[in-house]
C-alpha positions in Angstrom: -188.0 -152.7 43.1 -184.5 -153.5 43.9 -183.1 -150.3 45.0 -181.9 -150.2 49.0 -183.1 -147.3 50.8 -180.8 -145.8 53.0 -182.9 -143.7 55.7 -180.7 -140.8 57.1 -182.6 -140.4 60.6 -181.5 -137.4 63.2 -182.2 -138.1 66.5 -181.6 -136.2 70.0 -183.3 -137.2 73.1 -186.9 -138.0 72.0 -186.6 -141.7 72.6 -190.1 -142.5 72.7 -190.9 -140.6 69.7 -187.8 -142.2 67.8 -189.0 -145.7 68.9 -192.4 -145.3 67.4 -190.8 -144.1 64.3 -188.7 -147.4 64.3 -191.6 -149.8 64.8 -193.6 -148.1 61.8 -190.4 -149.0 59.6 -190.9 -152.7 61.1 -194.3 -152.5 59.7 -193.5 -151.3 56.4 -194.3 -153.2 53.4 -191.0 -152.2 51.8 -188.3 -153.7 53.8 -185.1 -153.3 51.8 -183.8 -150.4 53.7 -180.7 -149.6 56.0 -181.1 -146.8 59.0 -178.7 -144.6 59.7 -179.4 -142.9 62.6 -177.4 -139.3 63.6 -177.5 -139.4 67.3 -176.7 -135.6 68.4 -175.7 -136.7 71.8 -178.8 -138.2 73.4 -178.4 -139.0 77.2 -181.9 -140.9 77.2 -180.8 -144.0 76.0 -182.2 -143.4 72.5 -180.1 -145.6 70.4 -179.8 -148.5 73.1 -183.7 -148.6 72.8 -183.2 -148.6 69.1 -181.2 -151.9 69.4 -183.9 -153.4 71.1 -186.0 -153.2 67.8 -183.4 -153.2 65.1 -180.1 -155.2 65.0 -178.5 -154.1 61.6 -178.3 -150.1 61.6 -175.8 -147.4 61.6 -175.2 -144.8 64.3 -173.4 -141.5 63.6 -172.6 -139.9 67.1 -172.4 -136.3 67.5 -171.6 -134.2 70.6 -175.0 -132.5 70.9 -174.0 -129.4 68.8 -175.1 -130.6 65.2 -178.7 -129.3 65.0 -180.3 -130.5 61.7 -178.2 -129.1 59.2 -175.0 -130.4 60.6 -176.7 -133.8 61.5 -177.8 -134.1 58.0 -174.2 -133.1 56.5 -172.8 -136.0 58.6 -175.3 -138.4 56.8 -173.9 -136.9 53.8 -170.3 -137.5 54.4 -171.4 -141.0 55.4 -173.2 -141.6 52.0 -170.2 -140.1 50.1 -167.7 -142.5 52.0 -169.6 -145.7 52.0 -172.0 -145.5 49.0 -170.1 -143.4 46.1 -171.4 -144.8 42.8 -174.4 -146.7 44.4 -177.4 -146.9 42.6 -179.9 -146.9 45.6 -181.6 -144.3 47.1 -181.8 -142.2 50.1 -184.7 -140.9 52.4 -184.2 -137.9 54.8 -186.7 -137.8 57.5 -187.5 -136.5 61.0 -188.5 -138.8 63.8 -191.5 -137.1 65.1 -194.0 -138.1 62.1 -196.5 -140.6 61.1 -196.9 -142.6 58.1 -198.8 -145.6 56.6 -197.3 -148.9 55.9 -196.6 -148.4 52.5 -194.7 -145.1 52.4 -191.5 -146.2 51.8 -192.9 -148.3 48.8 -195.0 -145.3 47.3 -191.8 -142.7 47.7 -189.6 -145.4 45.9 -192.1 -146.0 43.2 -192.5 -142.3 42.6 -188.9 -141.9 42.4 -188.2 -144.3 40.0 -191.0 -143.3 37.7 -189.1 -140.0 37.2 -185.8 -139.6 35.3 -182.5 -138.9 37.4 -182.2 -135.2 38.8 -185.5 -135.4 40.9 -186.2 -134.8 44.8 -189.6 -136.4 45.7 -191.2 -134.6 49.0 -193.9 -136.2 51.1 -197.0 -133.9 51.8 -196.8 -133.1 55.0 -200.0 -132.6 57.4 -200.7 -131.7 60.7 -201.1 -134.5 63.4 -203.3 -137.0 61.4 -205.7 -134.7 59.7 -205.8 -134.8 56.1 -207.4 -131.2 56.0 -204.7 -129.2 57.4 -201.4 -129.2 55.1 -198.3 -127.8 56.7 -195.9 -128.2 53.7 -195.3 -129.9 50.4 -193.2 -128.1 47.9 -192.2 -124.9 48.5 -192.1 -121.8 46.1 -190.0 -118.7 47.1 -190.7 -115.5 45.4 -187.5 -113.7 45.7 -189.0 -110.3 44.8 -191.3 -110.3 47.4 -189.4 -112.7 49.8 -192.5 -114.6 50.1 -192.6 -118.4 51.0 -195.6 -120.4 49.7 -195.2 -123.7 51.4 -198.3 -125.7 49.5 -197.1 -125.4 46.1 -198.4 -128.5 44.1 -196.3 -130.6 41.7 -194.2 -128.9 39.3 -193.8 -125.4 40.5 -191.5 -125.7 43.8 -188.4 -124.4 43.9 -187.2 -125.9 47.1 -188.7 -127.9 49.9 -188.1 -129.2 53.4 -186.1 -132.5 54.1 -188.9 -133.7 56.3 -189.7 -136.9 54.1 -187.4 -136.2 51.0 -186.5 -139.3 48.9 -183.7 -138.9 46.2 -181.3 -141.3 44.4 -177.7 -141.6 46.1 -175.7 -139.9 42.9 -178.3 -137.1 42.7 -177.4 -136.5 46.5 -174.0 -136.3 46.0 -174.0 -134.3 42.7 -176.1 -131.7 45.1 -173.5 -131.6 47.8 -173.6 -131.3 51.5 -175.0 -128.9 53.7 -173.3 -125.8 55.4 -174.1 -126.5 59.4 -171.5 -123.6 60.3 -173.6 -120.9 58.9 -176.7 -122.5 58.8 -177.0 -125.2 61.5 -180.6 -125.8 61.5 -183.5 -123.7 60.0 -183.3 -123.0 56.3 -180.7 -125.4 55.6 -183.1 -127.7 53.7 -184.3 -125.0 51.9 -181.0 -124.1 50.9 -179.8 -127.5 49.8 -183.0 -128.2 47.6 -182.8 -124.6 46.1 -179.4 -125.4 45.2 -180.5 -128.6 43.7 -183.4 -126.7 41.8 -180.5 -124.2 40.8 -178.7 -127.4 39.2 -181.8 -128.4 37.2 -183.3 -130.8 39.9 -187.4 -131.3 39.5 -189.0 -131.1 42.9 -191.9 -133.8 42.7 -194.9 -134.1 45.1 -197.6 -136.8 44.6 -201.2 -136.8 47.0 -200.2 -140.2 47.6 -197.2 -139.9 49.5 -198.3 -138.1 52.5 -196.9 -138.0 56.6 -198.0 -136.4 59.5 -196.4 -134.2 61.9 -197.1 -133.2 65.8 -196.8 -129.7 65.6 -195.9 -129.2 69.1 -192.6 -131.4 68.5 -191.3 -128.6 66.2 -189.1 -125.4 67.0 -190.1 -122.0 68.0 -192.2 -120.1 65.2 -193.2 -117.1 67.5 -191.3 -115.3 70.2 -193.5 -114.2 73.1 -193.6 -110.8 75.0 -190.7 -110.8 77.4 -188.0 -108.3 78.5 -186.2 -106.7 75.6 -182.9 -108.7 76.6 -184.8 -112.2 76.5 -186.6 -111.0 73.3 -183.2 -110.4 71.8 -181.7 -113.8 73.0 -184.7 -115.6 71.7 -184.6 -113.9 68.3 -181.2 -114.8 67.9 -181.6 -118.4 69.0 -180.6 -121.4 66.7 -184.5 -122.7 67.5 -185.8 -119.5 66.0 -187.5 -119.9 62.7 -186.8 -116.5 61.9 -183.6 -115.7 63.2 -182.3 -112.9 60.9 -178.7 -114.1 60.9 -179.6 -117.4 59.3 -182.3 -115.5 56.9 -179.3 -113.4 56.1 -177.2 -116.3 55.1 -179.7 -117.9 53.2 -180.2 -115.1 51.2 -176.4 -114.8 50.4 -176.5 -118.4 49.5 -179.6 -118.5 47.4 -181.0 -115.5 46.4 -180.6 -113.9 42.8 -177.6 -111.6 43.2 -179.4 -108.3 41.9 -182.4 -108.6 44.7 -179.9 -109.5 47.9 -179.7 -105.9 49.1 -183.3 -105.4 48.9 -184.1 -108.6 50.7 -181.5 -108.1 53.2 -182.9 -104.6 53.7 -186.2 -106.2 54.2 -184.9 -108.7 56.8 -183.1 -106.2 59.0 -185.9 -103.4 59.1 -188.4 -106.2 60.3 -186.0 -107.0 62.8 -185.3 -103.1 64.0 -189.5 -102.9 63.9 -190.1 -105.6 66.1 -187.2 -104.7 68.6 -189.1 -101.2 68.7 -192.4 -102.7 69.1 -191.4 -105.0 71.7 -189.7 -102.1 73.9 -192.6 -100.2 73.7 -194.8 -102.8 75.1 
């Protein structure tokens, strides 16, 4: 394999976690890579600490308001400006993951074994357990608005960007992200679902796996609190189920004829949850 792998890594004030990630890169069996760090306003010396281990890497600076979608869009713009026409590949990944020494090699091999218009997503397990699969490929059933996050190879219509391999020309053909309207959660599902609609295949493989510490991710549940705090948390960028971003995602990705029904489901659910919280 002679493809260079450009690793897009958003970071924000998790120096120890980011350094642990860099150390795993240094131990990889495949060393033909270039790290592109999108530092969203870190104040804990993350980038300086990375320089103690890597001398040649790229830093893209944010102001602390990029979030995930904005960071990945900055990475996309960098690739577009610097690597347009390249035959190399990209890995989009989080810093709070663990993986084996042959992770890069396996991911690139799987990517190269398939034709163009392919996304290769790692199977993501909780912590270092091989028994608890968090996600891999994702299938959205738009009629029921259900998300199956453990879809095996061949039937996914979107996926996360937590360990996503793709060719640079494919990355550019899909396009960037929409950070103003999808700053964080669902930005990756929108991107990969858009790719699916353009004819891309979403590939998983049991040999390509990583492990995520569940306590480093965002807010998946809202604790009971005052009505004011509940509403504040409900519409937080950090909340997975933020109805504003779900609305945006539906408008961008859902089949046109199902948009009204799914918007009704989202906002009826919001009203129901607000009523339950107020009673309690």
